[in-house]
N, C-alpha and C positions, 0 to 999 in steps of 0.2 A: 615288525623286527625286521624282514625285509627292507623294506625304508628306508626305517633309519641308519640301517649296514649301507644303504646303497648310497645315501647323501653325506656318512662319512665320508665312503671311497671317492662322491663326487666333489664335495665341498671341503669337506674337513672337520662339517661341524654335524652335530645329530640332533639339529629342530629344522623337521621338515619343511614351516616354511619357507630357509631362508635357501631353499635350491630354488635358483636362475632355469628355467625350462627355453632352451631357444624354442624360438619362434622360425617359422618356416620363413618367413619374411626376412630374416636377419640377414643385414647383406655378409656379415662373416660365416654362414652357411648355406649362399647360393655361390657354387658352381662358376669359376670362371669362362667365358669367353674366346676360343682359343682364338689368337690374332698370324696373323701372313708369320708372324718371331716365331711363331711357338711350333710354326711346319716343319720334318724333319727336314736334314738339310743331304745333300748326296755320300758327304761321310757320316753319316750318321746311318741312312738305310746300308753304304756296306759294310758297317760296325756290326750292325742286326742282324745282316744277313751270315756275317761269316762268324757268327757266335755257334759255335759244332759244328762248322770251316761247310767239308764237302758234306757232308753227310745230311745235315740240316737242309742245302740247298736241295736236294734229290731229294729228301720227302716231300719238300714244299713245291719241289715240282711235279711228283707223285699225284700229292692233294689235287694240284691247281689240273692233271690228264685226267684224273677223275671225278673232277668237277666239269672237264670238258664234257666227259664224257657223257654226264648226266644232263650236263644242257644237249648235245646231241639228241640223244632218248628221248628228252621234255621234245624239244623240236618235231622230232618224227611224230611223236603220239600224241601230238597238241594238233599240229600243222599239216603233217604226211600221212596218215593215217590211213585213209583210202588211198593216194594216188602212189606210194611208194611201199605200199603196208602188202600189199601181195603180192609182189617181187621178195619182199622180204623172207616174207612168210609160205613160202610158195607151196608148202602140204597143207596148209589152210584152205578152204574153200572162197573163192575172191567175190561169192554175194555172203560173205559173216563177213567184211570191212567195213559198206557201210552201215550195217546194224548195229555195232559196235565204237562206233563214233565218238560218246560219247561217255561210252568207258575210258578207254583210249586218252581222252583228254584229262578224264580225272586220274591217269595213270601217270600224267607226263606232266600233271601241274606236281604231284610228289615227289619226281623227277629232278622238275624247277626247286622241289624247297631244297633238296639236297647239293644240288649245285650250288643254290646258293647259300647255303652254308658253308660247304669247302671254299667257298669264294670268299667269302667273311673273315673264315682263320685266318688269312692270307694276307689278310690288311691287320688286324690286329696286331700292336706296336710289342706287347707285353708278350716274351714266349713262353709265359708258362702257363698264363689265358689264351695263346695261339693255340698250345698242343691237348691242351683240355677242350677248344671248341672243337678243333681238328676231329680228334679222336670222339666223341660224339656224334660227330656227321659220316665218319667214317665207321663207327658201330652203325650207325643207320644204313650204311649202305648196304654194309656186312650183313642183316635182317634182312633188309630189301631182297636181296640174292640167294641169301638162302631158301627164304620162303617163295622168289621164282624159285628156284632149284627143285623144293619142293612139289608145285601145283600144276606148273607152265614147262618151263627145261632144263633137267643139266646144263646147258652152254653157259645161262643165269649163272650160274657158279661160278665159273671158272671168268667171265666174261663181269661180273661185280664184286663177288667175295673176296673171290683170290687178290687178286690187286689192292682192293683194299686192306687187308692183311696184312700183306707184303709191304704198305703204305704204314700200317701201323707200327708196326715191324723195326722200321724204319729210324718213326715216328719216336716209336721210346727208348730206342738202341742209343740214338744222339741225343737223348735227353739224357740217360745213362752215364754216358761217357763225359758230358758236359759239365756237370757235376764238380 
């Protein structure tokens, strides 16, 4: 019954044998390869940025800053844990850092993924999907900040969660304003 109704919707006929199913090899179904002519020009980029004006630019700038912060945290945890760690975390025993290099590097990879997702959202041309992607990664940042505040230090809440929440608020206020 469902297949017959689907055939009527797709083809306008009730006979199931007459429905043509597209193949993945059909030329019409294949996405076209973008050419140099498809690349956005300067006007298009400035129009895209100006959608929502200053608030949009502020929100995207904050997304970039949070991405930069997480890039720095990733660098610190992956590459500078033993050298800079004892200076940054002076309350911890210096002998702890060589023992926890692998653990810190693992945390750094997660921060690198957060940064990559935030930077990726800046490259998305469609404003709706850009906001959705940025929102997703900002929520991840908030969750990491809350967990860090609960398990390590309250400073994590102020360094990660608060800026991400402010950015989320500006991002969504801009979205509501531009409707």
